C-alpha positions in Angstrom: -1.5 4.9 -0.1 -0.1 5.4 3.3 -3.0 7.1 4.6 -4.5 5.9 8.0 -7.7 4.9 6.2 -5.9 2.9 3.6 -3.6 1.2 6.2 -7.0 0.5 8.2 -8.5 -1.2 5.1 -5.2 -3.2 4.4 -5.3 -4.4 8.1 -9.2 -5.4 7.7 -8.5 -7.3 4.6 -5.6 -9.0 6.1 -7.6 -10.0 9.3 -10.1 -11.4 7.0 -7.7 -13.4 5.1 -6.0 -14.6 8.1 -8.8 -16.4 9.2 -8.0 -19.0 6.5 -6.3 -22.3 7.4 -3.1 -21.9 5.4 -0.7 -19.4 3.8 -1.9 -20.4 0.3 -5.4 -19.7 1.2 -4.6 -16.4 2.7 -2.7 -15.4 -0.4 -5.4 -16.6 -2.8 -8.1 -14.6 -0.5 -6.1 -11.4 -0.7 -5.6 -11.7 -4.5 -9.1 -12.5 -5.3 -10.4 -9.7 -3.0 -8.1 -7.1 -4.1 -7.5 -7.9 -7.9 -10.4 -10.1 -8.6 -8.1 -13.1 -9.6 -5.8 -15.8 -8.3 -1.9 -15.1 -8.3 0.1 -16.8 -11.2 3.2 -18.7 -9.9 5.5 -15.8 -9.8 3.2 -13.7 -8.1 2.6 -16.5 -5.5 6.4 -16.9 -4.8 6.8 -13.3 -4.4 3.5 -12.8 -2.1 4.7 -15.7 0.0 8.0 -13.9 0.5 6.4 -10.7 1.5 4.1 -12.5 3.7 6.8 -14.2 5.6 9.1 -11.2 5.8 6.6 -8.2 6.2 3.5 -9.7 7.2 -0.1 -9.9 5.6 -1.2 -6.3 5.9 1.9 -5.2 4.1 1.2 -7.7 1.4 -2.3 -6.0 1.0 -0.6 -2.7 0.8 1.4 -3.8 -1.9 -1.5 -5.1 -3.8 -3.4 -1.9 -3.3 -0.4 -0.1 -4.8 -0.2 -2.1 -7.8 -1.4 -1.1 -11.2 -3.6 -4.1 -11.5 -5.5 -2.8 -8.4 -5.9 0.7 -9.7 -7.1 -0.6 -13.1 -9.1 -3.8 -11.9 -12.3 -4.4 -14.1 
């Protein structure tokens, strides 16, 4: 998950999400584009914390590494 190719995909996804008007819209975009669903309340809280502390590309990498991403329908 830490290959340059995966990092580039995470950055590209984050850039598309960053075009949204708010943090909540950005979070919704990355969840929908990576997991195919909206985040639940706990996921939203966690994701907002990651977004603010590590940035949007890091959040996307976390989602790429999740079990939900690897087994998304």
